[in-house]
C-alpha positions, 0 to 999 in steps of 0.5 A: 513498525514493519519488519521488512518493507518494499511498499504499502503492504508493509504499512498495512501489516504494521498498522492494521494488526495493532488497530485490531488488537485495540478492538479486542482481537488476538492478532498474530502476523506471520512473515518470513525472517528475511535477511537483516530482520531482527527482533523477537525471541526463539519460541519454536523449532521444527521441520516443515515440508513442502513437496518433498522439500524439508528444512528446519524452521525456527520461529521467533515471536515479537510483540507489536504495538497495541497488543498484536504479535509477529511470528518470524519464520526463519529458514535461511535457504529460502529467506536469507537472500539479497532481496525480499522477492528477487534481485532487481526486477527478477523474482526468485525462481523458487518463489512458489516454494518460498511462500508455500513454505511460509503458509505451511509453517504458519499453519503447523505453528498454529496447530501446535498451539492447539486452538483453531484461529477464528479467521485466516487473513491472507494478503496479496499473492504471496499469501494466496496459497493459505486459503487454498491449503485451508480448502485442501490439505487442512480441510479435515485437519483436527484443529485447523479444519473449517477455518474461514479465510479472507484474501486481500488484494493490495494491487491486482497487477501482481498476480504470482504467475508460475508454471503449472509444474509447481503444483505437485512441488507445493503439495497441490493436485492437478485438480487446482489447474482449472479455470475456476481455481488456479489456472490462468492462461496455462500458468498457475496464479497464486493470487487467483487461488486465494481469490477463488478459495477464500470465503471473502475477498477484500481490496483496499478501497471501495472504488478499486473493488468496482474498478477491478471488475472492468477490463481497464483495471482488471489486468486480465482478472476482471472476469474472476472478480466479477464472478466473486462480486457478491463476496468482494468488499472494498475497505479503504486503507488507513494511515498511521496518525501517530507517525503522521501528525503535524502537531507532533512531527519531529521532521517539521520546524514547528508544529501546527494543527487545524486550529493553528496553521502558522507552523505550515508557513515555517515548514514551507520556508524550510522546504524551499530552503532545503531544495535551494529554491528562493525563500523571498516573499514572492516565492512564499506567495506562490503555491508550492506543489510537492510530489513524493512518488515512484517515477513510473507510468502508474503514478502519472509521470507520463502525463506530467512529462507531457507538460514540460513547457506548461508546468513552469508557466503555472505561477507555482514552484515544484519540489519532487522526491522519488526514484523510478524509470531513468527517463522520468528521473531525467525529466525532473532533473532537466526541468529543474536545471532549466528552471532553477528558481521554480523547480527542484528535484531529489532522486532518492528517498528521505523519510524526513524530507517526505514529511517536510514535503507533506508539511510544507507544500501547499499542493500535493500532486498525485495523478496516478493512472490507477491507485488501489488505495494511496496513502500520500493523499491522506497524509497530505490532507492531514497536513493541510496540503491540498491534493491534486488527483486523478479520480481512480481507486482510493484517490476518488474515495478520499479526495472530494471537491471540498478537500482537493482537486480532482480530474476525470480524464487521464490526459495531460490537458485534464491534469493541466486544467486541474492544476490551473484551478488549484493555482487560481483557488490558492489566490483566495486565502479564505477558500484555500483555508476552507479546503485545508481545514476540511481535509484536516478534519477527515478521519483516516485512522486505522481504527476506522478501517479496523472496524470495517475488517472486524465486520468482514471477520464476523461475516465469514465466521458466521457463514462457517457456523 
């Protein structure tokens, strides 16, 4: 389980290391010991210095499932704070120091263990300095020198942009302030540093690896990504198939599986009841559309809100769970108030209810403007819930015409036409069951993804030898 979480990155780092350990790799995950994070026992204590900033670091080691381990770095001045990355939408002003300290602490801890890692795998901008340090501060280190690195991009929209005067304060020279290293529009980008310094770069789906090389999805990094295209690989994220399993899900009223779908009807009835919608036979016969999402433009809420008149006329019911921009929260609560027998919304998050939506809905709505990987469409297919998605990123890589409904143009009309196709298909029980079972038969486990990461590790290790 993740020790701290703000999004899908935590899901990856909670599931990928154990999957790699099951394949025989000795995996250590290093992360800050944020406020409220418990677990592990103290195994090391020594000072770590970054650009003249010196603080004692205490290292806690904790076992993860599958044989992997986590090392938590305690430095209260940097990590014992109200938020993980900042407060509200404002990042902490000293974020470069916070994550430079993490990278330096990780490397010094590894060096004290006396053996060179086979590979360092950095995730997102927060770890982007790790590949940079391996090419600079640690290039000639007696233990860590020559260690290959992989940089993974989970979402290119977050780039770790800061003023260039941070360079000397994080032990980097001005030679890093160039267009082929860390400079980005007169600032430094920690993510760009990782991308340019790493031996290989990965992202979280094959389609997204192609998309980020275009202006539409590149967030200004498209040229950077095209320059590294020969070293860029897309590996689809996996899902936790133990946590998300309709045959054993503690949040469902009764289990079901690909060969015994009866329990899905019980989940639908309970879901309607939980949301205060009718549970009569007419309601049960209508397709139930579920959505668990942040209510922001990226997740397609602009398209959905443009269909305020059409959605209630589709002949379907809707249940929604999530938080986000007030205007989109208001959209759903107002639509529910105007159509109380067809639409219901909960503003907030509830893990059990999220599972019940995946289990009880007939359709899952995920019309994202962009989606590097996406997890909910994979949860949905595993639960026999047919996804409706925009053909981008991981959604395009996972949802096919035999497992769901896909639209290409990012317009309200295209989404509406796709929903109409889905509702029409629901009226054909045989065709619908074929969609459900095709999705449930797919393998989205982390074991599959981990095998692809092993290929990447082997590749960078071979390149360095």
